[in-house]
C-alpha positions, 0 to 999 in steps of 0.5 A, spaced: 499 500 500 503 507 498 503 512 502 497 517 499 493 510 500 495 509 508 495 517 508 487 517 505 484 511 508 487 512 516 488 520 517 480 521 520 480 515 524 487 517 526 485 523 528 479 521 531 482 517 536 488 522 538 483 528 539 479 523 544 485 522 547 487 530 548 481 534 548 483 538 543 482 539 535 489 543 534 493 538 538 490 532 535 491 535 528 498 537 530 499 530 533 497 527 526 501 531 522 507 528 526 505 521 525 505 522 518 511 526 517 515 520 522 511 515 517 514 518 511 520 517 513 519 511 515 516 509 509 522 512 505 527 508 509 524 502 506 519 500 512 513 498 511 507 502 513 502 498 517 495 500 521 498 498 528 504 502 527 501 509 525 497 508 531 503 505 536 506 512 534 500 516 535 500 513 542 507 515 543 506 522 541 500 523 545 504 521 551 509 526 550 503 531 549 502 530 556 508 530 558 508 537 555 503 539 558 504 537 565 511 541 565 508 547 562 502 546 568 508 547 572 511 552 570 506 557 570 505 554 577 511 556 579 510 563 575 504 564 579 508 563 586 514 567 583 509 573 582 505 572 588 511 572 593 513 578 588 506 581 590 507 579 598 515 581 598 521 578 600 518 576 608 515 571 606 520 567 601 525 569 607 521 566 613 519 559 609 527 558 608 528 560 616 522 555 618 525 550 613 532 551 617 528 550 623 526 543 621 531 536 623 536 535 617 532 529 614 525 533 614 529 538 611 532 534 606 526 530 603 523 537 603 529 540 599 529 534 594 522 533 593 521 540 592 526 544 590 529 539 586 524 536 584 525 529 584 520 524 585 520 519 591 523 514 588 529 517 586 530 520 593 529 513 596 534 511 591 539 517 593 538 515 601 538 509 600 531 508 604 524 505 601 519 510 596 515 509 602 519 511 608 520 517 603 513 518 602 512 518 611 517 523 611 515 527 606 508 527 610 511 528 617 516 534 614 510 538 611 506 537 617 512 540 622 513 545 616 506 547 616 506 548 624 511 552 624 509 556 619 503 558 623 506 559 629 510 565 625 503 566 622 507 566 615 
């Protein structure tokens, strides 16, 4: 089957499938265009294009889109926090830093690794040579302690 035939026969169903997954026609169109761009390169290099290959490629690109959305959301949250800090002034930031400094070393360590370094519990566990469950428990206790310190200081 030629590339044109595959494109003509499967574009609409691929687009509908991708659109259901990403909830955006514009994003779906971009992903499907990328699927067929990759398919064209695969076809030109002698690869046999089959429908499952197209859908698997789309699935991988949808995963990329989800990750990109999470990164954008995290960036927007950081920007919003930065704006809030600028409006509230540096006193809040220094107050939080001082409160974190009041925590015991193990609590401070997991908070810094999780929130400042953006590490996952499994990554922290590997680094600290403890279980992921231990890291999650330590994080919960650290957040509780930090919250109590901040409440005492009325921050």
